[in-house]
C-alpha positions, 0 to 999 in steps of 0.5 A, a space after each residue: 499500499 502507498 499513501 496518496 499523495 496530500 492525503 492525511 491519513 492519521 498522525 505522520 510518521 513518529 510524531 506525538 499527538 498531544 490530545 491523543 497521548 492526554 486522552 489516553 493518559 484520562 482513559 487509563 486513569 478511568 479504566 483504573 478508577 472505574 474497576 476499583 469502584 466496581 469492587 464495591 458495587 456487588 455487580 460481580 463485574 470484577 475478580 475482586 468483591 468487597 461487600 457493597 457500599 451503602 447508599 448514595 455512595 453505591 449509586 454514585 458508583 454504579 454511575 461512575 462504572 456505567 459512564 465508563 463501560 459506555 464511553 471510555 472503550 469506544 474512544 480507546 478504539 476511536 483513537 486506536 483507528 485514527 493511528 491505524 490507516 498511516 500504520 498501513 500505509 507506511 508498512 504494506 499490508 504484510 509488515 503491517 499484520 505482522 506488527 500487529 500480530 507482535 504488539 497485540 498477540 504477544 501481549 494477548 497470549 503472556 497474559 493468558 498463558 502466564 498472568 490469567 491462571 494467577 488472577 482467575 485463581 484470586 477470583 474466589 466468587 467464581 473458584 471458591 469450590 476449587 480444591 485441587 491446587 494451584 499447578 491443576 488450576 493453571 491447567 485448568 485455566 489454559 483449558 479455559 482461556 481468558 483473556 481478562 483485561 487483554 480482550 481489547 488487544 484481542 478485539 483491536 487485533 480482529 478489527 485491524 486484520 478486518 481493515 487490512 484485508 478490505 484496504 487490500 481489496 478496496 484500495 483508498 482512492 481519495 481523500 474522504 470529505 469531511 461530513 457535516 457532523 450535525 448530520 453524520 454523528 446523530 446518525 451513528 449515535 442513533 445507529 449505535 444506541 439501536 444497535 446496543 439495546 438490541 444486543 442487550 435484549 439478547 446479551 445483557 451487560 452482566 452476562 458474558 458469553 465470551 469469556 470477559 468480552 463484554 460484547 454488549 458494547 460491540 456496537 460502540 466498539 466498531 462505531 470508534 473504531 470506524 469513525 477513527 479510521 474515517 477521520 484519518 483517512 479524511 483529516 477530519 480531525 485536523 479540519 475541526 473548528 474550535 465551535 464544532 468541537 465545543 458543541 460536541 463537547 457539550 452535548 456528549 457531557 450533557 448526554 453523560 450528566 442525563 443518564 447520571 441524573 436518569 440513574 440516580 432518579 430511578 435506583 437512588 430515589 425511586 429504590 429501582 434495580 440497576 440491573 434493568 439498566 443492563 438489558 433486556 426489554 426496560 425503559 432504563 436500558 433504552 435509556 442507556 
């Protein structure tokens, strides 16, 4: 693959992107805080569990965890998508896939083989009845591999392979025109919301049919990665002015605030069940 003359495809090779670095720091801090909060919510969403805290702190922690679950990973995938086209154009398909296999596959395999047995053994909630010793548990863990926090690498590797195959078959032929954000982003938001709600009818947030892979979030991952790819190939972020950026900023945070209000009213004041937000044919899941 060759870079198109004058065609933006993400950040220049070797250059640092201050906004992406800063955003990643904030997101990683949010992931740490979110997982720490989950330990005291009683939602069985993490290996470490403590007795749930009392209200109103319980509702506050649930709201923080929900916000993180909804938006943090989509942003991670958007950043990953924004850096992907430049890498593919610079390296070519074969080298790009080999590089991704090393960068993403090696840490994934290392975690599954070396760290997952230790982490899973500490998950007393799931393994309290295990009485055959740790060496036998290692083999048990390998027979039932769990990517744990490296599930992101697993999904990103799949996305990268799909993108490379698509671009090998359908090369990019020009700069994607900058969209009217007033039309594109609400459409993407509605489609993502509808897909998430439909998926949570079958697979709620608290259900893990694919070992640590909260598949109910998948439409947001895809939307983030695709928007990152499209934004890089069209140079959209480079051409985003202050006024639309500020408008998008306040729109996004207003949506988060509205969700926080809905959860606090329904769970904190009305005594509703937080699980109704996680899936099923409920108005709470539709609001989410």
